C-alpha positions in Angstrom: 0.1 0.1 0.1 2.9 2.3 0.8 4.0 2.4 -3.0 0.3 3.2 -4.1 0.2 6.1 -1.6 3.3 7.5 -2.8 2.1 7.3 -6.2 -1.0 9.1 -5.7 0.9 11.8 -3.6 3.5 12.5 -6.3 1.0 12.4 -9.0 -1.8 14.4 -7.1 -2.5 16.3 -10.1 -3.9 13.0 -11.8 -5.3 11.3 -8.8 -6.7 14.3 -6.7 -9.3 15.8 -8.7 -12.4 16.0 -5.8 -12.2 19.5 -5.7 -12.5 20.4 -9.4 -15.4 17.8 -10.2 -19.1 17.5 -9.3 -20.4 14.6 -7.9 -21.1 12.9 -11.0 -17.5 13.4 -12.2 -16.3 11.8 -9.1 -18.7 9.2 -9.8 -17.5 8.6 -13.1 -13.8 8.5 -12.0 -14.6 6.1 -9.1 -16.3 3.8 -11.7 -13.3 3.6 -14.3 -10.5 4.4 -12.2 -7.2 3.5 -13.9 -9.0 3.2 -17.3 -9.4 6.9 -17.3 -5.3 7.3 -17.1 -5.1 4.8 -20.0 -7.7 6.6 -22.1 -5.8 9.7 -21.8 -2.6 8.3 -22.5 -3.9 6.9 -25.7 -5.8 9.9 -26.6 -8.7 7.8 -26.8 -7.2 5.7 -29.4 -8.0 2.1 -28.7 -5.3 0.7 -31.0 -2.6 2.4 -28.7 -3.6 0.5 -25.5 -1.1 -2.2 -25.8 1.8 0.6 -26.6 1.0 2.6 -23.4 0.7 -0.3 -21.2 4.4 -1.8 -21.9 5.7 1.6 -20.6 7.1 2.0 -17.1 4.5 3.4 -15.0 6.2 6.4 -13.6 7.0 7.6 -17.0 3.3 7.2 -18.1 2.2 9.1 -14.9 5.1 12.1 -15.4 3.9 12.4 -19.0 0.1 12.8 -18.0 0.9 15.0 -15.1 2.9 17.2 -17.6 0.0 17.2 -20.2 -2.5 18.0 -17.3 -0.5 21.1 -16.1 0.3 22.3 -19.7 -3.6 22.2 -20.5 -4.3 24.3 -17.1 -1.7 26.7 -18.0 -3.0 27.3 -21.2 -6.4 27.6 -19.9 -5.4 29.9 -17.3 -3.6 32.1 -19.8 -6.5 32.1 -22.2 -8.8 33.2 -19.4 -6.5 36.0 -18.3 -6.4 37.3 -21.8 -10.1 37.3 -22.1 -10.6 39.5 -19.0 
């Protein structure tokens, strides 16, 4: 369990979404769990599923964390320019 807790803490941007999601979003996340991570890493392309499952876990989570941070930064910059 220690490894799991460390991973969830180190990659909180992926796993700690409760503050950002409504109740339905939390239900969806809880229902699909890790599949959501795999879906994002494949860009929704089922044919890439095997390729991403062969990658080291921490490499995949680092990539996804970067992608999430990048999207949030771009979103904040866009909103700042609109105001």
